[in-house]
N, C-alpha and C positions, 0 to 999 in steps of 0.2 A: 257438851258431853265430856265427862271426866274419864280419863284413861288411867287404869291402875298401873303403876310402875312394875317392872319386872323385879325379881328377887334381888336383894342386896348381894354384893360380891366382896370377897376378901381376895385381894390380888397380891401375890408375892413377886417382887421385882425379879428375883433370880429365876423364877419359873416362867416368866413371860418371854416370848420369842424376840430375838434381837434382829433388827433390820439394818443391814449395812447400806447406808445412803451414799457411800462413796466420798472421796475427799477427806477421809479421816473422821467421818461422822457416823455414829451408830445410835439407833433409837430403839427403845422398848416402850411401845404404847401400853397404857394401863387402862384407864377408864375410856371406853369407846362404845359405839353402838352395839358391837358384838357382845359386850357384857351387859347390855341393857340400858345404857345411858341414852337419854333423849334430849339433853340440854348442854352437855359439855364433853370435852376430850381432855385427857392429860396423859403424861408419860415422862420418861427420863431420856435425855439425849446426852451422849458423851462425845466430846470433841477432842481429838488427839492434839498434841502440842502443835501450835501454829495453824490448826484448822479453823475455818470460818464458814458460817452460813452466809450466802450472798445477800446483799441488800434486798429487802422484800417488804411487802405489806400483807395484811390479812383483812378479811371481810368481817371480822369480829374482834372483840377485845382479847388480849393475851396477857397472861401473867407468867413471869419466869422467876424461879427461886434458884439461886446458885447453891448447889449441894457441896461441891468440892472444887478446888483449883483456883486459878487466877485468870480472869478474863477481862475483855473490854466489850462494852455494849455501846453500840452506836444507835441513838434514838433521835430521829428528826434533825440530823445534822450535827449533833453533839455527842462526843464520846466520853464515857465514864469508865473508870476502873471498877471491877466488881470482884467479890470474893464470897466465901461461904456465908450464907444467911442473908445476902443482899437480895432484894426482891424488886422486880420491875413490874409496872402495869403499863400496857401499851394499848391505846385506843385503836379501833379499826381505822385502817387507812394511813397510819403513821409509819413512815419508812424506818426500818431498824435492822440490825443484825448483831449476833454475838460472835466473838472470836476468842480462841484460846491464846492468851498472851504468854504462856509458858513455853519454854523450849524442852521441858523435861516431864511435865505432869499433865494428865488429862484434866479437862474441865467438864464437870457433870452438872447438868441443869434439870430441874423439874418444871415442866411447862403445863399450863392449863389454857384451853381455848373456851370461850363462852358460847360455843355452838358445836353441835355434832357435824354441822355442815361447813366447818371452818375451811378456808382456802388460803393458799400462799401464792402470791404473785411476785415472781422475781423481776425486779425493776429493769435489770439490764436486758432481759429478753422479752418481757411482757407475758411470759408463760405462766398460766394459773393452773394450780393443781390442788385437788382436795387433800387435806392433811391426812385423812384416813387412807387414801390411795397411796400417797407417797410413803406412808409407813406400813403399807401392806395389810391394812385392816378394813378395807371397804366392805360394806355389807351387800 
């Protein structure tokens, strides 16, 4: 049985609600199940100077595009400098994190998960959370 997708959506970043995730990290979810997506999630996260997302894994692929700022990405034990227009692709289950390497400017990233059921498991605690729940967008 084929299900017809919901209507397309035009989303304006400035009009999307911002979720303060603590630790100097703020997220604006964009494409989510609440706008009709059945296959993916994406949005923009801003990390304040020195802020970092803890080392974690996902249950699906993730891609991250650096929009602005200077950061470090840790992927599977290796760290890389990243800046505007750098893009990562991270397979499911690969440990990684982003951190803002600047002491003065924010780091802005655009992320996409290959599933509306994407989860994040923080490796230090073993706690798993749905991405849409941690961003306040669960349906």
